C-alpha positions in Angstrom: 194.1 171.2 64.9 193.6 174.3 66.5 189.6 174.8 66.5 188.1 178.1 67.0 185.0 177.5 68.9 182.4 180.8 69.4 179.5 181.4 72.7 177.4 183.8 72.7 177.1 185.6 75.9 174.5 184.9 78.8 171.5 186.7 79.0 171.4 190.3 79.3 170.4 192.2 83.2 168.3 194.2 80.6 165.0 193.7 79.0 163.6 194.3 76.0 162.4 197.0 74.5 158.4 197.0 74.5 156.1 199.1 72.7 156.4 201.0 70.2 160.0 203.0 69.8 161.4 206.0 67.7 165.0 206.3 66.2 166.0 207.5 69.6 164.7 204.8 71.9 166.4 202.5 69.7 169.8 204.4 70.2 168.8 204.5 73.5 168.2 201.0 74.8 171.2 199.9 72.3 173.6 202.2 74.9 171.8 200.6 77.7 172.0 197.1 75.8 176.2 197.5 76.3 176.2 198.8 79.3 174.4 196.1 80.8 175.7 193.4 81.8 174.5 189.7 82.9 171.4 188.8 84.0 172.3 187.0 88.0 170.6 183.7 87.4 171.5 183.7 84.2 174.6 180.7 84.6 176.8 179.1 81.9 176.2 175.4 79.8 177.8 172.4 81.5 179.1 172.2 77.5 180.5 176.2 78.0 182.1 175.0 80.7 183.8 172.2 79.9 185.0 173.9 76.4 186.1 176.9 78.5 188.4 174.3 80.8 190.0 172.7 77.1 190.5 176.1 75.6 194.4 177.2 75.2 192.9 180.8 74.9 189.8 182.7 76.0 188.5 185.7 74.0 186.2 188.6 75.1 185.1 191.8 73.3 185.4 195.0 76.3 181.2 195.1 76.4 180.1 194.2 79.9 178.2 191.3 78.9 181.1 189.7 77.4 183.3 190.3 79.7 181.4 188.9 82.2 180.0 185.6 80.4 183.8 184.6 79.4 184.5 185.2 83.5 181.8 183.8 83.8 183.1 180.2 81.7 186.7 181.3 82.7 187.1 181.5 86.4 190.8 182.2 87.5 191.8 182.3 83.7 193.5 184.9 82.3 191.2 186.3 79.7 192.0 188.6 76.2 189.7 191.8 76.0 189.2 193.2 73.3 187.6 196.5 72.0 184.3 196.2 69.6 184.9 196.4 66.0 
């Protein structure tokens, strides 16, 4: 039986915005968030690591946080990287 498991990326190294934001502020924050990696203290759960070892394929978007998250759960495994939709 084929099974598809979806995991969300780890905690972003880019902080949440504070205070009032204009539309341009939100867009700038989003660009910076997409360029940021994963917080150095953010570790995958044991379940995420186990699921990765049981998987025949791991796919991630080309966003830095997605690639870093996938690499943390799939050390020494080949990853398929796809651009965001």
